[in-house]
C-alpha positions as CSV (number, residue, x, y, z in Angstrom):
1,M,59.4,126.3,61.9
2,R,60.7,126.0,65.5
3,R,64.4,126.0,65.7
4,T,66.0,122.9,67.4
5,Q,68.6,123.8,70.0
6,G,71.6,121.5,70.6
7,F,75.1,121.3,71.9
8,T,78.0,122.6,69.8
9,L,81.2,120.6,69.4
10,I,83.1,123.0,71.6
11,E,80.6,122.6,74.4
12,L,80.9,118.8,74.2
13,M,84.7,119.0,74.2
14,I,84.5,121.2,77.3
15,V,82.3,118.6,79.1
16,V,84.6,115.8,78.2
17,A,87.6,117.7,79.4
18,I,85.9,118.4,82.7
19,I,85.0,114.8,83.2
20,A,88.6,113.8,82.4
21,I,89.9,116.2,85.0
22,V,87.5,115.0,87.7
23,A,88.4,111.4,86.9
24,S,92.2,112.1,87.1
25,I,91.7,113.6,90.5
26,A,89.3,111.0,91.9
27,L,91.0,107.8,90.5
28,P,94.2,108.0,92.6
29,S,92.2,108.5,95.7
30,M,90.0,105.5,94.9
31,I,93.1,103.3,94.2
32,A,94.7,104.5,97.5
33,A,91.5,103.8,99.4
34,R,91.3,100.3,97.9
35,R,95.0,99.7,98.7
36,I,94.5,100.7,102.4
37,A,91.5,98.5,102.7
38,N,93.4,95.5,101.2
39,E,96.3,96.1,103.6
40,T,93.9,96.3,106.6
41,S,92.3,93.1,105.5
42,A,95.6,91.4,105.1
43,I,96.6,92.2,108.7
44,A,93.3,90.8,109.9
45,T,93.8,87.7,107.8
46,M,97.3,87.1,109.2
47,R,95.8,87.2,112.7
48,S,93.2,84.7,111.7
49,I,95.9,82.4,110.3
50,A,97.8,82.6,113.6
51,I,94.6,81.7,115.6
52,A,94.0,78.8,113.3
53,Q,97.6,77.6,113.7
54,T,97.1,77.6,117.5
55,Q,93.9,75.7,117.3
56,F,95.5,73.1,115.0
57,K,98.4,72.6,117.3
58,V,96.6,72.6,120.6
59,G,94.0,70.3,119.2
60,G,96.7,67.8,118.3
61,K,95.4,67.6,114.7
62,A,98.9,66.4,113.6
63,D,101.2,64.5,115.9
64,V,103.4,62.5,113.6
65,D,106.0,61.6,116.2
66,S,103.3,60.6,118.7
67,D,104.8,62.5,121.6
68,G,101.5,64.1,122.7
69,I,102.5,67.5,121.4
70,G,100.7,68.9,118.3
71,E,102.4,70.3,115.3
72,F,101.5,73.3,113.2
73,G,99.9,72.9,109.8
74,F,99.5,74.0,106.2
75,F,96.5,75.6,104.5
76,A,95.4,72.4,102.9
77,E,95.4,70.6,106.3
78,M,93.8,73.4,108.4
79,T,90.9,73.9,105.9
80,G,90.2,70.2,105.5
81,R,91.1,70.2,101.8
82,S,93.6,67.4,102.2
83,L,94.5,64.6,104.6
84,V,96.6,65.8,107.5
85,R,100.3,64.8,106.9
86,N,99.1,62.2,104.4
87,S,98.0,59.7,107.0
88,Y,95.7,61.5,109.4
89,P,92.0,62.0,108.4
90,R,90.8,65.3,107.0
91,L,89.5,67.7,109.6
92,N,85.7,67.4,109.9
93,S,85.7,70.8,111.5
94,P,88.3,73.0,109.8
95,V,90.1,75.5,111.9
96,L,90.5,77.9,109.0
97,S,88.1,79.4,106.5
98,L,87.4,77.2,103.4
99,A,88.4,80.3,101.4
100,F,92.0,79.2,102.0
101,Q,91.4,75.9,100.1
102,T,92.0,77.4,96.7
103,N,95.5,77.5,95.3
104,S,96.0,80.6,93.2
105,A,99.2,79.3,91.7
106,G,97.5,76.1,90.3
107,T,97.0,72.7,91.7
108,A,100.5,71.5,90.8
109,D,102.4,74.5,92.0
110,W,103.5,76.0,95.3
111,F,100.3,76.6,97.4
112,V,99.5,80.3,97.4
113,V,96.2,81.6,98.6
114,G,94.8,84.9,97.1
115,R,92.4,87.0,99.2
116,S,91.5,90.7,98.7
117,G,94.5,91.6,96.6
118,Y,97.0,89.7,98.7
119,L,98.8,86.4,98.3
120,Y,99.6,84.2,101.3
121,H,101.9,81.2,101.8
122,I,102.9,79.1,104.8
123,E,106.1,77.3,105.6
124,L,107.0,74.8,108.2
125,P,110.6,73.8,109.3
126,G,112.3,70.8,107.8
127,P,115.6,69.3,108.9
128,G,117.9,71.9,110.4
129,G,115.0,74.4,110.3
130,L,115.0,74.9,106.5
131,G,111.6,76.2,105.4
132,I,109.4,73.7,103.7
133,G,106.6,75.1,101.5
134,E,103.3,73.5,100.5
135,F,102.5,72.2,97.0
136,G,98.9,72.3,95.7
137,A,97.2,69.2,97.0
138,G,94.4,67.5,95.0
139,S,90.9,67.4,96.3
140,T,91.3,63.7,97.3
141,G,95.0,63.6,98.1
142,G,97.2,64.4,101.0
143,A,99.3,67.5,101.6
144,A,102.4,67.7,99.5
145,F,105.6,69.4,100.7
146,F,108.0,71.5,98.6
147,G,111.7,71.3,99.4
148,G,111.9,68.3,101.8
149,T,110.4,66.6,104.7
150,I,108.9,68.3,107.7
151,D,110.8,68.0,111.0
152,D,108.2,66.7,113.5
153,E,110.0,68.2,116.5
154,L,110.6,71.7,115.0
155,S,107.2,72.0,113.6
156,E,105.8,71.7,117.1
157,N,107.2,75.2,117.8
158,H,107.8,77.0,114.5
159,W,105.9,78.1,111.4
160,L,105.7,81.3,109.3
161,C,103.4,83.0,106.8
162,Y,104.2,85.8,104.3
163,A,101.6,88.0,102.6
164,K,102.4,90.2,99.6
165,P,100.4,92.3,97.1
166,A,99.0,90.6,94.1
167,S,99.9,93.8,92.2
168,Y,102.3,96.2,93.9
169,G,101.0,99.7,94.0
170,T,97.5,98.7,93.0
171,T,96.3,96.1,95.5
172,G,98.8,97.1,98.2
173,V,102.4,98.2,98.9
174,R,103.2,96.6,102.2
175,S,104.2,92.9,102.6
176,F,103.6,91.2,105.9
177,F,105.1,88.4,108.0
178,I,103.9,86.4,111.0
179,N,105.1,83.4,112.8
180,Q,104.5,81.5,116.0
181,S,105.2,84.6,118.1
182,G,102.0,86.2,116.8
183,D,103.8,89.5,116.0
184,I,103.0,90.9,112.5
185,L,105.8,92.6,110.7
186,Q,105.6,94.8,107.6
187,T,107.9,96.1,104.9
188,N,107.6,98.0,101.7
189,E,109.4,96.1,98.9
190,P,108.2,96.7,95.3
191,F,109.7,93.3,94.2
192,Y,107.4,91.4,96.4
193,T,104.4,91.2,94.1
194,G,102.7,88.5,92.0
195,L,102.9,84.8,92.4
196,F,106.6,84.1,92.0
197,N,108.5,87.2,93.2
198,G,109.6,86.6,96.8
199,P,109.8,86.9,99.7
200,I,112.1,84.0,100.2
201,R,112.0,81.9,103.4
202,T,114.4,83.9,105.6
203,A,113.6,87.3,104.2
204,A,112.4,88.7,107.6
205,F,115.1,87.1,109.6
206,V,118.5,88.5,110.7
207,P,121.2,88.3,108.0
208,G,123.0,85.0,107.8
209,T,120.0,83.0,109.1
210,F,119.8,79.5,107.5
211,G,116.4,78.3,108.7
212,I,113.1,79.6,109.7
213,T,113.7,78.8,113.4
214,G,116.2,81.6,113.7
215,K,115.9,85.1,115.0
216,V,113.5,87.5,113.3
217,A,114.8,91.0,112.4
218,I,112.4,93.5,114.0
219,G,113.3,97.1,113.2
220,T,116.7,96.2,112.0
221,L,118.2,95.2,108.6
222,A,116.9,91.8,107.6
223,S,118.3,89.1,105.3
224,D,116.5,90.6,102.3
225,G,118.0,94.1,102.9
226,N,114.8,95.6,104.1
227,I,113.6,96.8,107.5
228,W,110.7,94.8,108.8
229,R,108.7,96.8,111.4
230,S,106.0,95.8,113.8
231,V,102.4,96.5,112.7
232,N,100.8,98.9,115.2
C-alpha cells in the first residue's frame, strides 16, 4: 500500500506561529494607513464645508433680518434636509453633499455627521456669541437649534465646525477645527472621540473666551488646554 504523507502537528503549529507573527507586524501598519487616510479625508471635508458655507451665505439662502446680507447655515439647511430657519423653503439645489443629511447621534439628538471615521458638528452664534448647536431635524420639519436662538447679525459673520475621530487611535488621532476664516486647525486630544466627548464650543479659542466670535488660539494654549496648530 502507498503511504499517505501529511503535515505533523509541529509543522502546523509552526505555520500558525508564522502567520501570527506576520499579522502582528502588518496589522499596526494597516491601522496607521487607515488612520492617515481618514485624517486626510477629514481635512478635505472641512474645506468642503467651508466652501458650502460661503455659497450658502453669498447666495442669501437665509436672511432672517432681511438686511440683504446672508447668514451661515447648519448641515440640515445646507443639504436641503430641512426648511431653512424654519420659515424659508428647503434648498432645491443643496450646497453641501446629501451625505451630510444623516444624523449619527439620532434624530432627536445633537446633529453629528459621521464620515470616514470622523464626526462633524456645526455651531452658529447666539446672543452674545454663545455657540448654538443643531438638533436632529425630521425629514419634514425645520432646523432645530440646541442652546438658544441664533443671532441674525452675528451669524452673518461667524460659524465653526469641529471634527473628531469616531474612535481615537483607530479611525484617527487628530481633531480639527475650522471657522469663517477658512483656516483649519488641528490638535491631538485622546478625550475627543465618540459622539459625546467634546470638544466644547470654545475649545480652540483663547482662554477666557465666552462665545464663538472671539479670538481663535493658533499655536498657543487654547481654552481646552491644548495647542491647536494650523494644518499645512
